N, C-alpha and C positions, 0 to 999 in steps of 0.2 A: 657659329656651327661650322667644325673643318671641312675645308673644302673639298676633301671624298666623297662625304656624307651628303652636302651640299647640291654637288654633279648629282650624285644616285637621285636623291629626293627629285631634282626638277625637271632631269631628264627618262625619268621612269617611264612616264606616260609617253613617250617617245619608241620605246623597245617595240617591235612586231609582236600584231599580237589575233597573226592568220589562222594559229590552229583553234584558237579558240571563238572568233568569229566565224569562223564554218563547222564547227562543231554542232552547235547550234541546227544545223540543217543535213547533218547526217539522217533525221529520221526522214525528211522531206525527200533525199536522193533516192531512200531504199525503196519510202512508199512509188514512185515517180518509176521505178526500175523495175517492179514488180507489176503495176499498173499496164507499161506497155509491154511487155514480154508476154501481157493476158490477150486474146483474143477481142476481137470488138464486139460489146454488148449492146452497139445500138443503133440501128444502119447510118441514122443522118448524124453529119461532122458536128453537129450543135450540139446534141445531146449528149457524144462520145466526149467531147471537148470539156463540157460542163460537167462531165462523171472526173473526170481526171484532174479538174482544176481543184475540184471536191475533195478528194482523195489526198492531194497535196494541204490544201490548207487545214484539214482536219490534222492531219501528220503534222501539221506547223503546230496549231494550238495546244495540241498534248506537251508538249516542253515550254511552248513560250505564251504566257500568260500576263499578258497586260492589266491591271487596274483598270477602274473605271474614270477614275482623276486621271490618273498618265495619259491614256486612250485621250482623252479629251484634250488633255494638254499637247500632247503630238500631234496632233491633227490641228491643232493652232498654230504650235510653236518650230516642227519640224524635227526638235531635239531637244534632250533632257536638259544640255546642255546650255547655260549663257557665260557669256566671257564680256570682258569690262572692254574690249578692243577688238577690232577684226585686223585679222592681218594677210597680207599677199606677196607670194613671192615674185623676188628681182632677180632675172635669168642672167646674170655675171657672165656664167658658164657660155651659154650660147650666146651674148653679145661679144666676147672676146673671140669665139672660134666663128665667129661672121667676119669680125675687123681683121683676121687672118684667113680668111676668105677655107673657113674649114665648113663642117656641117653643124645643122642646128635642130631641133627637134619641133616638130610641126606636128599636127592633127588636122581633120577635116569638119569644119563645120559647113552651114547650109544656109540659105539666105532664099528665102520659099524655096524655087527649084534650080536654084544656083550651088551645086559644090564651088567650095572655094578653100584655100590653105590657110592655114592659121598660127602665126608665129609670134610669142610672146616677145621675145628677142626684137624684131621688127619692128613692133608698136612701138619701141622708145627710136630705133637707129629709122625711122621715116615720119617721125612726130611733127607736128604741124609747124608753120616760122613762127608762128604766135611762140612758143614751146622750144626756141632753139638757146635760150640761153638755159634750160630747164636739165637741172642734174636726172639720173636714172633715179634717183634717193627720192629725190620731189614728184617726178614724175608717176612712177609705181605708187606712192604713197596718196598723192593727192589727184590720181586724173583715173578712167578707167574709157575701155575700149567697150562699145556697144553696136548692136545692129543700128544700119539706119532707115528708118523708115518715114513714110509720108509726115507724119507728125511730129518727128524731131531732127528733119532734114535741115533744117535752118539752124538750130540749135548746134549743133553739134560743130566740132574741129575737123577739118580736113586732112586727110596724110598729104605729104607732098610728092614732088616726082623731082625735086632737087638733090634728092639726098643719094649718095651714090649703090642705095638699095631699093629696089622696087616694094611697095606691100602687097602682100600675096590676095588682097581682099578689093583689088581693080577690076574690076569690068569693061572690059575692050568693048564688048556687045554693047553694054549702056553708058558708055563712057562715064564711071564715074564708082566711089570707092563703095564697096556693101558694109564697110566699118566707118563708124566713129569716133571722136574725141569727147568725153565731157567730162568736168570736175565730180568728183563725189562729194557726200554729201557731208561726210566727216570722214578725214583720214584715216587709213590703214598703216598697222607696223611690218615695217620690211621686216623678210624672212629670206635669209641667205646662209650659204653654207663658210660655218665659219671656220672651219679645217683648210677651207681654200684659203687662208690667210694666215703665213708665216706667223711661229711666234718668235714676238719680240726681241724676247731673252737670246735667243740666236744671233743675234747683230752684233754685241759686243757694245755698243754705244748707239747713241742718238741719233735715227738715221736723219732728224732735221738739224745735225752739226755740222756746218758746211767742212768741218776739219776732218768729218768721221771718214774711212774707207766706203765702197760702193760696194756690199755683196752682194750675192744673188739670190738669199733670203730676203734681202733688202729691195731688192729691184723687183722679186715677185710681191711683195707688199704692199710696194708705193703702187704698181699696176691693180691691185685688185682697190686701191684707195679712190684711182683716178677712176675708174673704172664704174663707179658706185657713186662719186661726191662731182665730179668734174663735168660739164656740157662737152660733148664729141660731138661730130660724125661718122671722123675715120679714125683710123688709129696713130696718123700722124696730131691728132689733136692733143693727145693726152703725153708727147714724149718733148724733150728740150736735151737736145743735143746726142740724140739717139739714148738716154736715159730717164728712166722713167721716178727716179728719187728725185734729179732734180728740177723735176716735172712739180715734182708735189710740193717739194720746198719753196717753190714761188706761188703756187698757191698758199700756201699759208700764209707766205708775206704779205701777196693781195688781199687777203683775208676770204677768198673763195671756198677755201677750207673754214669753217669757223669753229665755234666752242659745240654746236650742235654733232658738226661730225666728228671730232675729238672724244667729245661724250660716249658715243657709239663706239665709236674704235676701244675706249677704254673700258667698255662692259662687255664687248666682244671680248678682248684679251682677257681682263679677267674670270669671265665664264668657257674659255677656251683653254686656258693653261695655267694661270696665275691661282685658282682657286686649288687646284691640284699640287700646288706647290706649299698649301698651309695644311698643320695636321694639328693644330688648334689654337685658338684663341684667346684671350684673355678677355675679362667679361666686364663689364661697363665700372666698379668702382676699383681694380686694378689699372684698367688702364691710366685712373686719372686719382690715382695714388702713388708718393714718391715715397723709395727706401729710405727709412730715417737714418741719417749718417752722423756721425759722432763729432761734437762739439769743441773746443777746444778750453771750454769753460764747465765748472762744475765738476761732477762726479764723473761723466766719462771721461777727466783729463787724469783720472786715479790711475797708475798701469797696476793691473794683477799680478800677483807676482808669479815667479816661474816654480811649480810644482817641484821640480827639482833643487832649486835652494833651500838652502835652510832659513827659516823664519827668525824675524827679530824685529827689537822695536818695537810699533802700533799692532802690526800682526800677531804676532808672539804673546804681547798682555789679553788682547783679545782671546785666543786659542786656551790660555790658561784661565781665563774668568767664564767660558763657556764650560769648563771642565766643572770646575766649583761647584756652579750652579747644577749643573748635572747629578754631582752628587749630594745635596740637599733635598732633591726629589723624595718624599716619601712611598716606600712600598706598599702597596694597594692588600687591604685585605683580601685574602685567595677564598677564603670562607665565604663572605661577602658574594664576590663573582660567580660561584658556585650557584648560590642558593638561587635559581629560576625555577618558574615552579610548572608542576608539570602535569597541566591542562593550560589553553584557553578559551576565554569564551567571550563573544560581545554582547552578551544579553545585555548587560549593562548601561552598551553604546547605543543599542537599540532603543533602549525605552528612554532613553534623554530628547528623542525624539519631542515633537508638538503633537500632545492628545495619545501618546504613546504609539507612534506613527499611525494612527487615524483610526486604533484598534480604542479607545477609550470614547470613541466619538460616534460610533455605529446608530442606525437609526434601530429603533424598537418595528420588532417584524409583528403583523397585527393584516387580519385581514375581516372582511363580513361571511358570516357563513350562509349557506345557500340549502335551501330543502334538495336539491337535484345532486348534489355533489359535494360532500362533507372534507372529503379528504382533498388537498389543494398542491401538496407535496409531500416526495418521500425519499427520504434522510437514508443516510445509514448511520447507524447509531454505534459510538464508539467503542461501547461497554459488551454489548452483546453483539455486534459483529452482523447484527441483522435491519431491515427494515420496517421501520415503525409507520405511522401514519398519524401525522397533527392536526386535529379538527380543532374546530373556533374554541370550544371549551378550554381546551388544553392549552391556547394561546394567551387566555386574560389568566393571569399569572402576576403576584405582588412583584412589588421591584425587587425584593429580595427574590427570587425566582427567576429572574431573567437567564436566558439561555443564548448566549453569541451565537450567532449564526455561522457558518463556515464558508472560507469563499467557495465553496463547492453551491452550497446553498443561496448564496448572493449572483451567481451567476445563471444559477436553475433559473431563477425567477425571474432575472435580467430575459432570458430567454424565451418563456414562458409568456409573458406578459404580451398581452392581445389591445391594450389601449394603442388608439389609432387617431390621426388628428388628420385635419383638414386643408388644402391644398392645390393649386392646380397647374399644372403640366406647360403652360403659354409657351416658353422659349421653344422646348421639341414640338408640341400636338399645335401652336397658332390658334389653339381656343382656349376660351375663358372659362372651360366647364370644373366646377370643382368637385376631386373624388377623394374618399375616403380610403387614407395610407397606412401601414404600419410606422410604427415609431423607427427611427433607424436605427435598431443597434445591431449592425452589422451579423443577425443571422442568417439565413440562406432563405427566408421562408420572407423575411422582410426585403430581400434583395429583387426574389423574383414579385413579388409582389408590385414596388415601384417600376418596377421595369416592364409590369404587363399594365398598370396604369397609364403609364409614359406613351404605351402602343410603342414598346421599340422591339426591333423585329429580332429577329435569334442573334446575327452577326455582333450589331451592336451588345 
């Protein structure tokens, strides 16, 4: 598909939905405001709190209705979305800020009754010595930080003090870290801000080419690559002669930045900028089909005459011959052309069907009369436009006096049939009880009868 369409389809789910998400809770807000503005109804705090909680719950359930199946699923999985991979953020911005003595984002966590700051960027900068040669890409993808307990304390990797930074989970009172590192059960996909990486088209040349000049955008791009794929403890570890670009070139030559990293960067460049440059793509047939070119042999070698030049030779003879052929064509008789039918009937085509399209093999209508009811069907007579009753005696007619039933007669008889069949609904009721049901002729009565015998509820 065209690049802009692909960008829109892929990133549509990333747009802000705060208004839609909070709209469902407007009714709860109004209900709570109404409840809190009134005087207390109960003297005990528990009863009053229960009343307010139920008020908010009723307001929420009026607009947010979840089916039983969905509710059961959500209680077990906590989300109705299932993804093939899990993702994790790689805080490149905070890491770069700390390396340049800047600020970073932190949160407050608790370990039992001990609060401490938690900074995701410091997880990597203070990583254990066993992971010293691990890049940020590998660290956040393959390892996670968990709280230290008496059960897992011996299994976790410990943060180091040898780093220029100190991990905030270290407790001087206990003399140990409150957090540790362990390998993930399955690798996570790395998430980054792709627009922190400049567009490589701005370089004007390959940044891996040693003969190309180093520009500012090339330096910014190289710095982000080094922060993601090269192990380091401080800023000087990713510089070579004061330049990030030279360090990237050396890392590629040494194999530190391999095919996996290059593929990741190429995918990011495609989604960031390259896809927006593509307004249309050829399909598979166009991409594998070559345009036919004229050859030097055969008819293609014959040059077509110029319209401004006079015809001569072979072309003149061919033109004269075609004029003679046109003159010998007989003029058609206009009287035969105008002799068109005044009406059109498809009866002959219909009669060509097998057995007159089914009308020649209709079943003879007959029945056994009973003492209780001699009349079994009322039909509208085409001649008198009145309703007449057909009795058993009237149906006993000679072969020469057979009246073909109309379509209305057939449908009426079908829907008035009262024959029943025996069957079980074991697959529904889980019982082998044999019941009598009407024939499944599509009528409302037969449908209701089957539903009742199968013991279906009104919803089903």
